[in-house]
N, C-alpha and C positions, 0 to 999 in steps of 0.2 A: 504494500500499500504506500502511496506517495504521502509524505507528511504534509500537514496543511500549510497553506501559503501564509496564512495569519493564524497565530496561536489563538484560539477561542476559549481557552481554559483548559483545566485538568481533565484527564480522561480521554477516551477514544472519540474520534469524530463520528457524528451521526452517519448512518448508511447513505443517506442523500448526499452528504458532504464528500464521503469517500467515492461514491459513484461520480459526483461532479469532478473530483480530482482525477479520477481515472480518465474520464472523458477528455478533460483538459491536457492530460499527459499524452493521450493519443493524438489529439489535435496538434500539439507541439511536435510530436515525432512526425506527423504527416507534413507539417510545415517545413520541417527540415528535409524531407524528401523532395518537396516542392522546390525548396531553395536550391538543392542540388541540380534538379531538372532545370530550373531557370538559369543557373549558371552555365550548364552545358548548352542550352539553346542560345543564350546571349554571347557565349564564347564562339559558337559556330558563326553566328551573325556577325560578330566583330571580326573575325578571320576573313569572311566574304566582303565585308564593307569596312568599318573601322569601329572602335569601341564607343565613340560618341554618337554615332548613328544608331548603333545597337541600343544604347541607353535610351535615346529618343524614342526608338520604335517600341522597345519593351515597355516604357512608361506610357506611350500612347495607347498601346494595346490594353495595358493594365488599367488605365484610366476609363477606357470604354467599358471593360468588363466590370470594374468596380462601380461605375455609374449605373450600369444595368442592374447589378445585384443590389445596389442602394435603392433603386427605383422599385424593384420587385419585393423588397423585404419590409414588412411592417415594423415600425419603430415606436416606442413609447416616448412621449415628450420628456425632455431633461431639462432640469433647472441649472445645471452646472455649466459654466462657461470654460471653454478650453483656454489654457494659458497661451500667451502669444507665441512662445517658442514651439508649441505643438503644431501650429500651422506650417512649419518649415520642415516637416517630416519627409518630404520628397527630396530634400537636398542630400541628406546622407543616403537615401536610397538610390539616387542618380549616380552619386560618387561610388557606392558599392558596386553597381552594375558595371561601371567602367573599370574600376580596379580589379574586380573579379574576373572580367573578361581578359584583362591583360595578364593577370596571373595564370588563368587557365591556359592561355596560349604561350606559356613560358615552360621551361623544364619542370616547374612545380607540378603541372598536370592537374587533373581533378582531385586526386586524393590530397596532394599537398596544399592545394588552394582551400579545399574544405577543412583540413586539419587546422590551418592557421586562422581561417575565419572562425572556427568554432573556438579556438583558443582566445582570440580577441574578443569575441562574444561573451565567453565565460568570464574573463578577467574584468571587462567593462561592467558586466552584469553584477558581479560580486562587489565592485567598487560602488556602483549605484545603489545595491541593496545595503551595504554597510554604512554609506553615508546618507542615504535617503534622498539621493538626486532624482531629478525628473518627476518629482511628486510621488515617488514610491515610498511605501512604509519601510522604516528602517528595520533591517533584519541583520543581526550580527552574524557574520559567517563563522561556521563551526569548524572544528578540526577535520571533520569529514569532507566539508567544502574545500579546505585547503589540500587534502589528500586527493580529492577528485580533480582539482585544478592541476596539481603535480602530475597525476597520471595522464591527463589530457596533454599537458606539455611534453611529457616523455613520448606519448604516442605521436604527437606532431613532429617531434625531433626524429623519431625513428622513421617516419614517412618522408620527411624533407631531406634528411642527411643520408639516406640509403645509398 
């Protein structure tokens, strides 16, 4: 079972909470698979054109799909206003597409690119959790988190330095 994202008190999480965490974990895993697919597709497009055009096209198609899904999905009204920095989420996304395409088409290949992407995401995520950056609830990293990060680092080094 995946530990709760926010500690709701002593004892075990309710069945509904555990099921929700399992679904969330599965969704995160599928998102990782889709990220690898996206990098492969954008890398192939960058080889045939260039990384900047690949980013433009990927975000253009992504915008159309996201717009269609937004239009088709019912939403409850929200009272919360997004922070100003949240409106710039496409900026790191565009740069990620370009950088990943460049790395994919280098000697790093798919495995090396994904290993270093994962390591960067893990380390920045731990920093954001630990400091409460980007509006996240503060979560003090544990020894197991540090061990997991070291194992990911070791795995990335094994892939990249082979």
